[in-house]
N, C-alpha and C positions, 0 to 999 in steps of 0.2 A: 501821044503814045502815051496812055495810061495803063499802068502795070496793076492797078487795084481792081480785083473782081467785084461783081456786082452784089454776090451774096455775103453776108456777115463770115468774118474769118473768126476761128478760135484764136485766144490770147497766144497760144504757141505758135500757131501759124502765123500771126501779125509778126512776131518776133523774128520768126524764119525769115519772113519775106524782107524785114527790114536789115536784116544780117546778109541776105543774098544782094540785096540793092547796093548795099555798103560795099560789099567785095566787088561787085561788078563796077561801080566808082573807083575804087582803088585799083582795079586792074586798068582802067583807061586812063589814069594818072601814071601809073606804072610804066606802061606802055610809051606813054609821052616822055617820059624822063628817059627812057633807053633811046628813042629816037632823039631826043635833044642831045643827047649825050654823042650820038654819032653824027649830028650835023647841028654844032652849035650855033652856026649862022640862022638857022632857022628855028631857033628854041623859042623866042618868042611867039612866032605862029603855031608852033606845034602844041605849046601849053594853052593857047587862044581856042585852038580847036578842039584840044581836051576838055576845056570846062564847058565848051558848046554841047559837046556829046554826054559830060557827066550831069550836066544841069537836070535833064528831065529823071535820071534816076535819083539824084538827090531829092528834088522836088517829092517823087514818089513815096521816098522813103519818110520825109517829111510830113506828108500827109497821114501815112501809117501809122507813125511815131504819135503823132497828134490824136488819133483815135485811140491808140492804145493808153496814152495819158489821160483821156476823156474816160475811158473805161476804169482805169485804176484809181481816178479822184472818184468816181460814181462810187466805186466797192468800197473805199476808205469811209466815204460818207455813210453809208450803209453799217458798217460796222460801228462807226461813232455812235449812230442812232439805236444801234442794238446794244452798244455796251451802255448808253445811257438811260435806255429803258430798263434794262437788267440793273443797275444801280438804283432808278428809283423804286421798282417793284422789290428788290431785296432790301431797301431802307424801309419800306413800308412794312414788309414782312418782319422785320428785326423791329420795328416800332410795336407792331401789334402784339408779337412775342412778350416783349417787355411790359406793355400795358396790361397783357392775360395775367402774367405771373404778380403784378403789383396792386 
C-alpha cells in the first residue's frame, strides 16, 4: 500500500500529504487508546494492532519527508553556490574599481 504517486509533487503537496499521513496515524492510535480504555484486558493486543495499522502510514510519511529533505538540501546547496559566486564576482569588481582609480 503505497500512497506516493508516480508524478513529482510540489513542495506544498509533499507537506500536505505528510501532514495527512501523520493525522491518519494519530487517528489510529487515538482510536486504539479509546478501545484500550474500554477494554483494559485487551489493551496490549489493541495497541499492537494499532502499530501494525499505522506502520504503512508512518513509512509513507517517512519516504515523503526524505524526499522533502533531499529537495531542501539541494536548494540550500544551490543558494550557497549562488552566494559564493556573487561574493567572488563582487570582490573582483571591487578590486577592479580600486585598481582603476589608483
